[in-house]
DRENTORKOL-3810 file (N, C-alpha, C; in nm, 4 decimals):
REM DRENTORKOL-3810
@n.u->8.1202; n.v->7.8302; n.w->30.2341; ca.u->8.0804; ca.v->7.9696; ca.w->30.2234; c.u->8.1078; c.v->8.0187; c.w->30.0809
@n.u->8.0114; n.v->8.0888; n.w->30.0257; ca.u->8.0236; ca.v->8.1414; ca.w->29.8897; c.u->8.1116; c.v->8.2663; c.w->29.8883
@n.u->8.2019; n.v->8.2716; n.w->29.7919; ca.u->8.2878; ca.v->8.3888; ca.w->29.7741; c.u->8.2036; c.v->8.5066; c.w->29.7270
@n.u->8.2235; n.v->8.6210; n.w->29.7881; ca.u->8.1555; ca.v->8.7426; ca.w->29.7462; c.u->8.2558; c.v->8.8283; c.w->29.6697
@n.u->8.2207; n.v->8.8586; n.w->29.5457; ca.u->8.3085; ca.v->8.9376; ca.w->29.4612; c.u->8.2589; c.v->9.0817; c.w->29.4539
@n.u->8.3452; n.v->9.1714; n.w->29.4130; ca.u->8.3105; ca.v->9.3126; ca.w->29.4018; c.u->8.2397; c.v->9.3408; c.w->29.2692
@n.u->8.1619; n.v->9.4493; n.w->29.2687; ca.u->8.0962; ca.v->9.4925; ca.w->29.1456; c.u->8.1945; c.v->9.5574; c.w->29.0495
@n.u->8.2978; n.v->9.6203; n.w->29.1038; ca.u->8.3984; ca.v->9.6827; ca.w->29.0176; c.u->8.5325; c.v->9.6905; c.w->29.0893
@n.u->8.6367; n.v->9.6885; n.w->29.0081; ca.u->8.7738; ca.v->9.7016; ca.w->29.0576; c.u->8.8454; c.v->9.7962; c.w->28.9624
@n.u->8.9208; n.v->9.8915; n.w->29.0187; ca.u->8.9966; ca.v->9.9870; ca.w->28.9382; c.u->9.1433; c.v->9.9793; c.w->28.9780
@n.u->9.2290; n.v->9.9543; n.w->28.8806; ca.u->9.3732; ca.v->9.9541; ca.w->28.9033; c.u->9.4279; c.v->10.0922; c.w->28.8718
@n.u->9.5171; n.v->10.1399; n.w->28.9569; ca.u->9.5735; ca.v->10.2731; ca.w->28.9416; c.u->9.7210; c.v->10.2686; c.w->28.9794
@n.u->9.7897; n.v->10.3788; n.w->28.9559; ca.u->9.9320; ca.v->10.3827; ca.w->28.9880; c.u->9.9668; c.v->10.5140; c.w->29.0584
@n.u->10.0946; n.v->10.5329; n.w->29.0811; ca.u->10.1468; ca.v->10.6533; ca.w->29.1450; c.u->10.2328; c.v->10.7281; c.w->29.0451
@n.u->10.2622; n.v->10.8559; n.w->29.0708; ca.u->10.3539; ca.v->10.9269; ca.w->28.9811; c.u->10.4876; c.v->10.8542; c.w->28.9740
@n.u->10.5397; n.v->10.8420; n.w->28.8559; ca.u->10.6631; ca.v->10.7699; ca.w->28.8289; c.u->10.7826; c.v->10.8514; c.w->28.8741
@n.u->10.8811; n.v->10.7997; n.w->28.9460; ca.u->10.8877; ca.v->10.6626; ca.w->28.9872; c.u->10.8376; c.v->10.6362; c.w->29.1297
@n.u->10.8719; n.v->10.7183; n.w->29.2291; ca.u->10.8444; ca.v->10.6768; ca.w->29.3671; c.u->10.7793; c.v->10.7835; c.w->29.4542
@n.u->10.6822; n.v->10.8527; n.w->29.4051; ca.u->10.6132; ca.v->10.9510; ca.w->29.4877; c.u->10.4884; c.v->10.8849; c.w->29.5458
@n.u->10.4705; n.v->10.8958; n.w->29.6743; ca.u->10.3611; ca.v->10.8255; ca.w->29.7407; c.u->10.2367; c.v->10.9138; c.w->29.7464
@n.u->10.1682; n.v->10.9198; n.w->29.6360; ca.u->10.0399; ca.v->10.9888; ca.w->29.6289; c.u->9.9472; c.v->10.8997; c.w->29.5487
@n.u->9.8179; n.v->10.9247; n.w->29.5581; ca.u->9.7244; ca.v->10.8391; ca.w->29.4855; c.u->9.6536; c.v->10.9155; c.w->29.3756
@n.u->9.5937; n.v->10.8405; n.w->29.2867; ca.u->9.5236; ca.v->10.8939; ca.w->29.1715; c.u->9.3848; c.v->10.9417; c.w->29.2129
@n.u->9.3570; n.v->11.0701; n.w->29.2018; ca.u->9.2294; ca.v->11.1260; ca.w->29.2441; c.u->9.1124; c.v->11.0711; c.w->29.1636
@n.u->9.1273; n.v->11.0619; n.w->29.0314; ca.u->9.0167; ca.v->11.0200; ca.w->28.9456; c.u->8.9632; c.v->10.8827; c.w->28.9802
@n.u->9.0512; n.v->10.7862; n.w->28.9970; ca.u->9.0095; ca.v->10.6500; ca.w->29.0293; c.u->8.9354; c.v->10.6454; c.w->29.1629
@n.u->8.9841; n.v->10.7206; n.w->29.2601; ca.u->8.9188; ca.v->10.7206; ca.w->29.3911; c.u->8.7864; c.v->10.7961; c.w->29.3885
@n.u->8.7758; n.v->10.8998; n.w->29.3068; ca.u->8.6489; ca.v->10.9718; ca.w->29.2929; c.u->8.5436; c.v->10.8814; c.w->29.2292
@n.u->8.5818; n.v->10.8062; n.w->29.1270; ca.u->8.4891; ca.v->10.7119; ca.w->29.0642; c.u->8.4487; c.v->10.6044; c.w->29.1636
@n.u->8.5446; n.v->10.5530; n.w->29.2375; ca.u->8.5166; ca.v->10.4521; ca.w->29.3394; c.u->8.4145; c.v->10.5044; c.w->29.4413
@n.u->8.4288; n.v->10.6284; n.w->29.4812; ca.u->8.3358; ca.v->10.6897; ca.w->29.5759; c.u->8.1951; c.v->10.6993; c.w->29.5172
@n.u->8.1843; n.v->10.7387; n.w->29.3912; ca.u->8.0531; ca.v->10.7475; ca.w->29.3253; c.u->7.9865; c.v->10.6103; c.w->29.3154
@n.u->8.0648; n.v->10.5096; n.w->29.2869; ca.u->8.0116; ca.v->10.3732; ca.w->29.2793; c.u->7.9547; c.v->10.3324; c.w->29.4140
@n.u->8.0296; n.v->10.3574; n.w->29.5207; ca.u->7.9842; ca.v->10.3222; ca.w->29.6552; c.u->7.8584; c.v->10.3997; c.w->29.6937
@n.u->7.8506; n.v->10.5257; n.w->29.6560; ca.u->7.7322; ca.v->10.6065; ca.w->29.6871; c.u->7.6073; c.v->10.5543; c.w->29.6167
@n.u->7.6265; n.v->10.4772; n.w->29.5127; ca.u->7.5139; ca.v->10.4190; ca.w->29.4404; c.u->7.4869; c.v->10.2739; c.w->29.4806
@n.u->7.5432; n.v->10.2338; n.w->29.5944; ca.u->7.5113; ca.v->10.1043; ca.w->29.6531; c.u->7.5845; c.v->9.9848; c.w->29.5955
@n.u->7.6892; n.v->10.0077; n.w->29.5191; ca.u->7.7665; ca.v->9.8974; ca.w->29.4631; c.u->7.8986; c.v->9.8826; c.w->29.5385
@n.u->7.9583; n.v->9.7667; n.w->29.5270; ca.u->8.0875; ca.v->9.7428; ca.w->29.5920; c.u->8.1998; c.v->9.7659; c.w->29.4924
@n.u->8.3072; n.v->9.8267; n.w->29.5398; ca.u->8.4182; ca.v->9.8614; ca.w->29.4524; c.u->8.5441; c.v->9.8830; c.w->29.5350
@n.u->8.6572; n.v->9.8738; n.w->29.4689; ca.u->8.7821; ca.v->9.9121; ca.w->29.5339; c.u->8.8807; c.v->9.9606; c.w->29.4292
@n.u->8.9764; n.v->10.0394; n.w->29.4745; ca.u->9.0869; ca.v->10.0831; ca.w->29.3906; c.u->9.2114; c.v->10.0084; c.w->29.4383
@n.u->9.2800; n.v->9.9487; n.w->29.3449; ca.u->9.4063; ca.v->9.8820; ca.w->29.3743; c.u->9.5163; c.v->9.9764; c.w->29.3273
@n.u->9.5807; n.v->10.0414; n.w->29.4222; ca.u->9.6849; ca.v->10.1395; ca.w->29.3919; c.u->9.8203; c.v->10.0716; c.w->29.3677
@n.u->9.9162; n.v->10.1530; n.w->29.3238; ca.u->10.0559; ca.v->10.1119; ca.w->29.3065; c.u->10.0720; c.v->9.9992; c.w->29.2036
@n.u->10.0077; n.v->10.0164; n.w->29.0875; ca.u->10.0125; ca.v->9.9146; ca.w->28.9817; c.u->10.1550; c.v->9.8840; c.w->28.9361
@n.u->10.2448; n.v->9.9788; n.w->28.9497; ca.u->10.3831; ca.v->9.9534; ca.w->28.9090; c.u->10.4499; c.v->9.8479; c.w->28.9967
@n.u->10.3914; n.v->9.8202; n.w->29.1130; ca.u->10.4469; ca.v->9.7202; ca.w->29.2043; c.u->10.3736; c.v->9.5861; c.w->29.1969
@n.u->10.2737; n.v->9.5759; n.w->29.1103; ca.u->10.1943; ca.v->9.4538; ca.w->29.1011; c.u->10.2477; c.v->9.3679; c.w->28.9866
@n.u->10.3187; n.v->9.2608; n.w->29.0220; ca.u->10.3674; ca.v->9.1704; ca.w->28.9181; c.u->10.2550; c.v->9.0760; c.w->28.8755
@n.u->10.2817; n.v->8.9893; n.w->28.7795; ca.u->10.1788; ca.v->8.9010; ca.w->28.7251; c.u->10.1171; c.v->8.8117; c.w->28.8336
@n.u->10.1994; n.v->8.7567; n.w->28.9213; ca.u->10.1464; ca.v->8.6687; ca.w->29.0262; c.u->10.0514; c.v->8.7430; c.w->29.1195
@n.u->10.0884; n.v->8.8640; n.w->29.1577; ca.u->9.9995; ca.v->8.9434; ca.w->29.2432; c.u->9.8722; c.v->8.9808; c.w->29.1691
@n.u->9.8862; n.v->9.0148; n.w->29.0420; ca.u->9.7680; ca.v->9.0494; ca.w->28.9625; c.u->9.6686; c.v->8.9331; c.w->28.9601
@n.u->9.7170; n.v->8.8129; n.w->28.9319; ca.u->9.6256; ca.v->8.6986; ca.w->28.9254; c.u->9.5615; c.v->8.6710; c.w->29.0608
@n.u->9.6357; n.v->8.6903; n.w->29.1690; ca.u->9.5769; ca.v->8.6714; ca.w->29.3028; c.u->9.4684; c.v->8.7749; c.w->29.3306
@n.u->9.4935; n.v->8.8993; n.w->29.2920; ca.u->9.3946; ca.v->9.0059; ca.w->29.3109; c.u->9.2691; c.v->8.9753; c.w->29.2303
@n.u->9.2865; n.v->8.9405; n.w->29.1044; ca.u->9.1723; ca.v->8.9085; ca.w->29.0180; c.u->9.0954; c.v->8.7894; c.w->29.0737
@n.u->9.1648; n.v->8.6844; n.w->29.1138; ca.u->9.0983; ca.v->8.5655; ca.w->29.1660; c.u->9.0224; c.v->8.5938; c.w->29.2949
@n.u->9.0699; n.v->8.6895; n.w->29.3727; ca.u->9.0069; ca.v->8.7220; ca.w->29.5005; c.u->8.8894; c.v->8.8182; c.w->29.4861
@n.u->8.9003; n.v->8.9160; n.w->29.3959; ca.u->8.8025; ca.v->9.0248; ca.w->29.3909; c.u->8.7018; c.v->9.0170; c.w->29.2765
@n.u->8.7346; n.v->8.9449; n.w->29.1701; ca.u->8.6553; ca.v->8.9501; ca.w->29.0474; c.u->8.5856; c.v->8.8168; c.w->29.0246
@n.u->8.4547; n.v->8.8257; n.w->28.9935; ca.u->8.3774; ca.v->8.7040; ca.w->28.9701; c.u->8.2553; c.v->8.7310; c.w->28.8856
@n.u->8.1554; n.v->8.6457; n.w->28.9022; ca.u->8.0367; ca.v->8.6517; ca.w->28.8164; c.u->7.9541; c.v->8.7778; c.w->28.8346
@n.u->7.9594; n.v->8.8410; n.w->28.9517; ca.u->7.8805; ca.v->8.9630; ca.w->28.9711; c.u->7.9564; c.v->9.0901; c.w->28.9312
@n.u->8.0852; n.v->9.0782; n.w->28.9012; ca.u->8.1658; ca.v->9.1955; ca.w->28.8676; c.u->8.1187; c.v->9.2553; c.w->28.7352
@n.u->8.0925; n.v->9.3852; n.w->28.7366; ca.u->8.0440; ca.v->9.4555; ca.w->28.6179; c.u->8.1577; c.v->9.5060; c.w->28.5307
@n.u->8.2620; n.v->9.5617; n.w->28.5962; ca.u->8.3735; ca.v->9.6124; ca.w->28.5174; c.u->8.5018; c.v->9.6132; c.w->28.5977
@n.u->8.6116; n.v->9.6100; n.w->28.5218; ca.u->8.7452; ca.v->9.6311; ca.w->28.5761; c.u->8.8028; c.v->9.7480; c.w->28.4980
@n.u->8.8536; n.v->9.8467; n.w->28.5695; ca.u->8.9096; ca.v->9.9648; ca.w->28.5052; c.u->9.0589; c.v->9.9770; c.w->28.5303
@n.u->9.1240; n.v->10.0424; n.w->28.4371; ca.u->9.2654; ca.v->10.0745; ca.w->28.4504; c.u->9.2800; c.v->10.2246; c.w->28.4311
@n.u->9.3163; n.v->10.2936; n.w->28.5375; ca.u->9.3403; ca.v->10.4370; ca.w->28.5301; c.u->9.4875; c.v->10.4565; c.w->28.4945
@n.u->9.5136; n.v->10.4995; n.w->28.3714; ca.u->9.6495; ca.v->10.5004; ca.w->28.3180; c.u->9.7199; c.v->10.6357; c.w->28.3290
@n.u->9.6654; n.v->10.7263; n.w->28.4063; ca.u->9.7249; ca.v->10.8591; ca.w->28.4200; c.u->9.8720; c.v->10.8522; c.w->28.4592
@n.u->9.9056; n.v->10.7680; n.w->28.5535; ca.u->10.0439; ca.v->10.7614; ca.w->28.6016; c.u->10.1213; c.v->10.6453; c.w->28.5404
@n.u->10.0636; n.v->10.5761; n.w->28.4425; ca.u->10.1385; ca.v->10.4725; ca.w->28.3719; c.u->10.2406; c.v->10.5428; c.w->28.2814
@n.u->10.3551; n.v->10.4793; n.w->28.2538; ca.u->10.4508; ca.v->10.5413; ca.w->28.1614; c.u->10.3884; c.v->10.5589; c.w->28.0224
@n.u->10.4332; n.v->10.6615; n.w->27.9511; ca.u->10.3893; ca.v->10.6794; ca.w->27.8123; c.u->10.4377; c.v->10.5617; c.w->27.7296
@n.u->10.3500; n.v->10.5045; n.w->27.6491; ca.u->10.3858; ca.v->10.3874; ca.w->27.5688; c.u->10.5035; c.v->10.4154; c.w->27.4750
@n.u->10.4957; n.v->10.5195; n.w->27.3952; ca.u->10.6007; ca.v->10.5474; ca.w->27.2977; c.u->10.7313; c.v->10.5886; c.w->27.3637
@n.u->10.7239; n.v->10.6586; n.w->27.4761; ca.u->10.8456; ca.v->10.7027; ca.w->27.5437; c.u->10.9227; c.v->10.5831; c.w->27.5987
@n.u->10.8543; n.v->10.4849; n.w->27.6531; ca.u->10.9221; ca.v->10.3656; ca.w->27.7045; c.u->10.9887; c.v->10.2903; c.w->27.5905
@n.u->10.9193; n.v->10.2775; n.w->27.4783; ca.u->10.9793; ca.v->10.2074; ca.w->27.3636; c.u->11.1055; c.v->10.2789; c.w->27.3160
@n.u->11.1006; n.v->10.4121; n.w->27.3053; ca.u->11.2188; ca.v->10.4871; ca.w->27.2610; c.u->11.3328; c.v->10.4748; c.w->27.3617
@n.u->11.3002; n.v->10.4766; n.w->27.4911; ca.u->11.4012; ca.v->10.4642; ca.w->27.5949; c.u->11.4713; c.v->10.3280; c.w->27.5856
@n.u->11.3936; n.v->10.2224; n.w->27.5687; ca.u->11.4514; ca.v->10.0886; ca.w->27.5599; c.u->11.5382; c.v->10.0732; c.w->27.4356
@n.u->11.5078; n.v->10.1481; n.w->27.3315; ca.u->11.5905; ca.v->10.1480; ca.w->27.2101; c.u->11.7111; c.v->10.2406; c.w->27.2217
@n.u->11.7257; n.v->10.3101; n.w->27.3352; ca.u->11.8380; ca.v->10.4000; ca.w->27.3567; c.u->11.8204; c.v->10.5365; c.w->27.2935
@n.u->11.6974; n.v->10.5730; n.w->27.2584; ca.u->11.6736; ca.v->10.6975; ca.w->27.1857; c.u->11.6052; c.v->10.8074; c.w->27.2664
@n.u->11.5839; n.v->10.7884; n.w->27.3944; ca.u->11.5088; ca.v->10.8888; ca.w->27.4695; c.u->11.5387; c.v->10.8762; c.w->27.6183
@n.u->11.4992; n.v->10.9766; n.w->27.6918; ca.u->11.5082; ca.v->10.9768; ca.w->27.8377; c.u->11.3675; c.v->10.9637; c.w->27.8946
@n.u->11.3534; n.v->10.8935; n.w->28.0035; ca.u->11.2252; ca.v->10.8877; ca.w->28.0724; c.u->11.2264; c.v->10.9883; c.w->28.1860
@n.u->11.1209; n.v->11.0641; n.w->28.1976; ca.u->11.1116; ca.v->11.1631; ca.w->28.3043; c.u->11.1254; c.v->11.0939; c.w->28.4394
@n.u->11.2184; n.v->11.1395; n.w->28.5212; ca.u->11.2370; ca.v->11.0860; ca.w->28.6551; c.u->11.3205; c.v->10.9595; c.w->28.6611
@n.u->11.3633; n.v->10.9075; n.w->28.5465; ca.u->11.4421; ca.v->10.7841; ca.w->28.5451; c.u->11.5692; c.v->10.8113; c.w->28.4667
@n.u->11.6820; n.v->10.7868; n.w->28.5310; ca.u->11.8084; ca.v->10.8237; ca.w->28.4687; c.u->11.8795; c.v->10.7073; c.w->28.4009
@n.u->11.8423; n.v->10.5838; n.w->28.4327; ca.u->11.9146; ca.v->10.4725; ca.w->28.3721; c.u->11.8270; c.v->10.3486; c.w->28.3606
@n.u->11.8768; n.v->10.2527; n.w->28.2850; ca.u->11.8020; ca.v->10.1303; ca.w->28.2591; c.u->11.7864; c.v->10.0465; c.w->28.3858
@n.u->11.8801; n.v->10.0559; n.w->28.4817; ca.u->11.8677; ca.v->9.9791; ca.w->28.6054; c.u->11.7463; c.v->10.0224; c.w->28.6850
@n.u->11.7207; n.v->10.1526; n.w->28.6879; ca.u->11.6032; ca.v->10.2013; ca.w->28.7593; c.u->11.4762; c.v->10.1514; c.w->28.6911
@n.u->11.4725; n.v->10.1586; n.w->28.5591; ca.u->11.3557; ca.v->10.1121; ca.w->28.4852; c.u->11.3345; c.v->9.9627; c.w->28.5054
@n.u->11.4413; n.v->9.8851; n.w->28.5120; ca.u->11.4276; ca.v->9.7400; ca.w->28.5234; c.u->11.3593; c.v->9.6991; c.w->28.6534
@n.u->11.3625; n.v->9.7842; n.w->28.7550; ca.u->11.2937; ca.v->9.7501; ca.w->28.8793; c.u->11.1420; c.v->9.7543; c.w->28.8629
@n.u->11.0940; n.v->9.8122; n.w->28.7537; ca.u->10.9505; ca.v->9.8194; ca.w->28.7265; c.u->10.9057; c.v->9.7199; c.w->28.6205
@n.u->10.9971; n.v->9.6434; n.w->28.5622; ca.u->10.9643; ca.v->9.5598; ca.w->28.4474; c.u->10.8562; c.v->9.4568; c.w->28.4743
@n.u->10.8436; n.v->9.4098; n.w->28.5960; ca.u->10.7415; ca.v->9.3106; ca.w->28.6267; c.u->10.6070; c.v->9.3747; c.w->28.6585
@n.u->10.6044; n.v->9.5053; n.w->28.6734; ca.u->10.4825; ca.v->9.5734; ca.w->28.7156; c.u->10.3777; c.v->9.5868; c.w->28.6064
@n.u->10.2534; n.v->9.5940; n.w->28.6483; ca.u->10.1405; ca.v->9.6062; ca.w->28.5579; c.u->10.1521; c.v->9.7291; c.w->28.4691
@n.u->10.1813; n.v->9.8445; n.w->28.5265; ca.u->10.1833; ca.v->9.9676; ca.w->28.4470; c.u->10.2939; c.v->9.9647; c.w->28.3419
@n.u->10.4091; n.v->9.9097; n.w->28.3749; ca.u->10.5176; ca.v->9.8973; ca.w->28.2776; c.u->10.4747; c.v->9.8048; c.w->28.1641
@n.u->10.4127; n.v->9.6917; n.w->28.1981; ca.u->10.3688; ca.v->9.5969; ca.w->28.0959; c.u->10.2644; c.v->9.6578; c.w->28.0036
@n.u->10.1762; n.v->9.7408; n.w->28.0574; ca.u->10.0819; ca.v->9.8120; ca.w->27.9717; c.u->10.1571; c.v->9.9038; c.w->27.8763
@n.u->10.2586; n.v->9.9718; n.w->27.9256; ca.u->10.3295; ca.v->10.0714; ca.w->27.8447; c.u->10.4118; c.v->10.0092; c.w->27.7320
@n.u->10.4470; n.v->9.8824; n.w->27.7430; ca.u->10.5208; ca.v->9.8173; ca.w->27.6341; c.u->10.4293; c.v->9.7310; c.w->27.5475
@n.u->10.2982; n.v->9.7446; n.w->27.5670; ca.u->10.2035; ca.v->9.6770; ca.w->27.4788; c.u->10.1579; c.v->9.5396; c.w->27.5238
@n.u->10.1788; n.v->9.5048; n.w->27.6503; ca.u->10.1392; ca.v->9.3731; ca.w->27.7000; c.u->10.0067; c.v->9.3732; c.w->27.7768
@n.u->9.9202; n.v->9.4682; n.w->27.7489; ca.u->9.7949; ca.v->9.4776; ca.w->27.8247; c.u->9.6965; c.v->9.3662; c.w->27.7918
@n.u->9.7053; n.v->9.3069; n.w->27.6751; ca.u->9.6081; ca.v->9.2053; ca.w->27.6348; c.u->9.6070; c.v->9.0858; c.w->27.7286
@n.u->9.7213; n.v->9.0428; n.w->27.7767; ca.u->9.7231; ca.v->8.9261; ca.w->27.8654; c.u->9.6478; c.v->8.9544; c.w->27.9955
@n.u->9.6485; n.v->9.0789; n.w->28.0407; ca.u->9.5746; ca.v->9.1159; ca.w->28.1615; c.u->9.4240; c.v->9.1112; c.w->28.1346
@n.u->9.3834; n.v->9.1651; n.w->28.0210; ca.u->9.2417; ca.v->9.1636; ca.w->27.9831; c.u->9.1946; c.v->9.0195; c.w->27.9641
@n.u->9.2746; n.v->8.9389; n.w->27.8978; ca.u->9.2373; ca.v->8.7991; ca.w->27.8752; c.u->9.2171; c.v->8.7252; c.w->28.0072
@n.u->9.3025; n.v->8.7500; n.w->28.1049; ca.u->9.2884; ca.v->8.6821; ca.w->28.2347; c.u->9.1597; c.v->8.7249; c.w->28.3040
@n.u->9.1286; n.v->8.8528; n.w->28.2981; ca.u->9.0033; ca.v->8.9025; ca.w->28.3575; c.u->8.8844; c.v->8.8365; c.w->28.2891
@n.u->8.8867; n.v->8.8301; n.w->28.1570; ca.u->8.7753; ca.v->8.7728; ca.w->28.0806; c.u->8.7601; c.v->8.6228; c.w->28.1064
@n.u->8.8670; n.v->8.5541; n.w->28.1476; ca.u->8.8552; ca.v->8.4137; ca.w->28.1860; c.u->8.7648; c.v->8.3977; c.w->28.3080
@n.u->8.7712; n.v->8.4945; n.w->28.3972; ca.u->8.6878; ca.v->8.4908; ca.w->28.5182; c.u->8.5401; c.v->8.5123; c.w->28.4856
@n.u->8.5151; n.v->8.6003; n.w->28.3891; ca.u->8.3783; ca.v->8.6302; ca.w->28.3486; c.u->8.3854; c.v->8.7019; c.w->28.2138
@n.u->8.3452; n.v->8.6356; n.w->28.1062; ca.u->8.3561; ca.v->8.6982; ca.w->27.9738; c.u->8.2648; c.v->8.8198; c.w->27.9558
@n.u->8.1696; n.v->8.8394; n.w->28.0467; ca.u->8.0786; ca.v->8.9544; ca.w->28.0367; c.u->8.1295; c.v->9.0797; c.w->28.1064
@n.u->8.2390; n.v->9.0680; n.w->28.1792; ca.u->8.2971; ca.v->9.1840; ca.w->28.2468; c.u->8.3436; c.v->9.2845; c.w->28.1414
@n.u->8.3146; n.v->9.4109; n.w->28.1635; ca.u->8.3664; ca.v->9.5170; ca.w->28.0775; c.u->8.5020; c.v->9.5586; c.w->28.1313
@n.u->8.5994; n.v->9.5656; n.w->28.0433; ca.u->8.7332; ca.v->9.6107; ca.w->28.0814; c.u->8.7549; c.v->9.7459; c.w->28.0155
@n.u->8.7814; n.v->9.8463; n.w->28.0997; ca.u->8.7884; ca.v->9.9834; ca.w->28.0504; c.u->8.9217; c.v->10.0491; c.w->28.0863
@n.u->8.9539; n.v->10.1513; n.w->28.0113; ca.u->9.0732; ca.v->10.2320; ca.w->28.0362; c.u->9.0292; c.v->10.3773; c.w->28.0446
@n.u->9.0846; n.v->10.4493; n.w->28.1398; ca.u->9.0586; ca.v->10.5913; ca.w->28.1521; c.u->9.1822; c.v->10.6614; c.w->28.2048
@n.u->9.1743; n.v->10.7923; n.w->28.2129; ca.u->9.2873; ca.v->10.8705; ca.w->28.2614; c.u->9.3478; c.v->10.9533; c.w->28.1501
@n.u->9.4434; n.v->11.0347; n.w->28.1865; ca.u->9.4971; ca.v->11.1329; ca.w->28.0921; c.u->9.5759; c.v->11.0708; c.w->27.9763
@n.u->9.6177; n.v->10.9459; n.w->27.9878; ca.u->9.6905; ca.v->10.8803; ca.w->27.8781; c.u->9.6053; c.v->10.7745; c.w->27.8078
@n.u->9.4762; n.v->10.7742; n.w->27.8327; ca.u->9.3884; ca.v->10.6719; ca.w->27.7742; c.u->9.3918; c.v->10.6730; c.w->27.6223
@n.u->9.4176; n.v->10.7883; n.w->27.5620; ca.u->9.4233; ca.v->10.7983; ca.w->27.4156; c.u->9.5277; c.v->10.7040; c.w->27.3564
@n.u->9.6298; n.v->10.6662; n.w->27.4346; ca.u->9.7336; ca.v->10.5759; ca.w->27.3846; c.u->9.6823; c.v->10.4334; c.w->27.3632
@n.u->9.5645; n.v->10.4035; n.w->27.4149; ca.u->9.5110; ca.v->10.2677; ca.w->27.4095; c.u->9.3959; c.v->10.2541; c.w->27.3095
@n.u->9.3711; n.v->10.3573; n.w->27.2314; ca.u->9.2584; ca.v->10.3579; ca.w->27.1371; c.u->9.2657; c.v->10.2424; c.w->27.0373
@n.u->9.3830; n.v->10.2037; n.w->26.9955; ca.u->9.3972; ca.v->10.0964; ca.w->26.8969; c.u->9.3996; c.v->9.9567; c.w->26.9591
@n.u->9.3948; n.v->9.9485; n.w->27.0902; ca.u->9.3961; ca.v->9.8189; ca.w->27.1591; c.u->9.2530; c.v->9.7659; c.w->27.1658
@n.u->9.2178; n.v->9.6839; n.w->27.0691; ca.u->9.0796; ca.v->9.6398; ca.w->27.0503; c.u->9.0271; c.v->9.5500; c.w->27.1622
@n.u->9.1116; n.v->9.4989; n.w->27.2478; ca.u->9.0685; ca.v->9.4087; ca.w->27.3542; c.u->9.0016; c.v->9.4819; c.w->27.4703
@n.u->9.0153; n.v->9.6139; n.w->27.4759; ca.u->8.9430; ca.v->9.6896; ca.w->27.5784; c.u->8.8001; c.v->9.7150; c.w->27.5309
@n.u->8.7052; n.v->9.7050; n.w->27.6224; ca.u->8.5651; ca.v->9.7270; ca.w->27.5867; c.u->8.5334; c.v->9.8749; c.w->27.5700
@n.u->8.5926; n.v->9.9585; n.w->27.6539; ca.u->8.5686; ca.v->10.1033; ca.w->27.6468; c.u->8.6958; c.v->10.1774; c.w->27.6814
@n.u->8.7146; n.v->10.2912; n.w->27.6151; ca.u->8.8250; ca.v->10.3843; ca.w->27.6435; c.u->8.7602; c.v->10.5182; c.w->27.6740
@n.u->8.7865; n.v->10.5714; n.w->27.7928; ca.u->8.7307; ca.v->10.7009; ca.w->27.8318; c.u->8.8369; c.v->10.8087; c.w->27.8177
@n.u->8.8117; n.v->10.9050; n.w->27.7308; ca.u->8.9053; ca.v->11.0133; ca.w->27.7052; c.u->8.8391; c.v->11.1437; c.w->27.7442
@n.u->8.9138; n.v->11.2287; n.w->27.8143; ca.u->8.8584; ca.v->11.3554; ca.w->27.8585; c.u->8.7840; c.v->11.3388; c.w->27.9892
@n.u->8.7071; n.v->11.4383; n.w->28.0244; ca.u->8.6327; ca.v->11.4369; ca.w->28.1498; c.u->8.5087; c.v->11.3528; c.w->28.1302
@n.u->8.5127; n.v->11.2304; n.w->28.1824; ca.u->8.4018; ca.v->11.1360; ca.w->28.1608; c.u->8.3047; c.v->11.1451; c.w->28.2753
END
């Protein structure tokens, strides 16, 4: 039996650290995609997705027919704030100590915030080099200099 892959996949997160709500923007886009006859899903709770889970998700959902993979970074930690916190120079909103932060170190959103997003994009592109990898959400401006993303959506797209 031939594997059927999705047309699009969007990774999203929750408000930091442990509030159980979902990202409206990613789900609204997912709904629009479905209304136009394409297959899509949102993978929530990116802070809980370690590298092994990420590769399993990509291997299961993404293939030759996939048009794009998106990362909604609204609830990802601020890149500069995480760097300052790790250097001992700042506080993270909602996180009081390094032990709490360390529980997120394996997660996708944390890895994006410390500048490790390229390895995720590279793995997606291994599956299909024609897939567009995009970033959107209220913190998308932090990724403007990351040349490995195909598109960055800033503002109301």
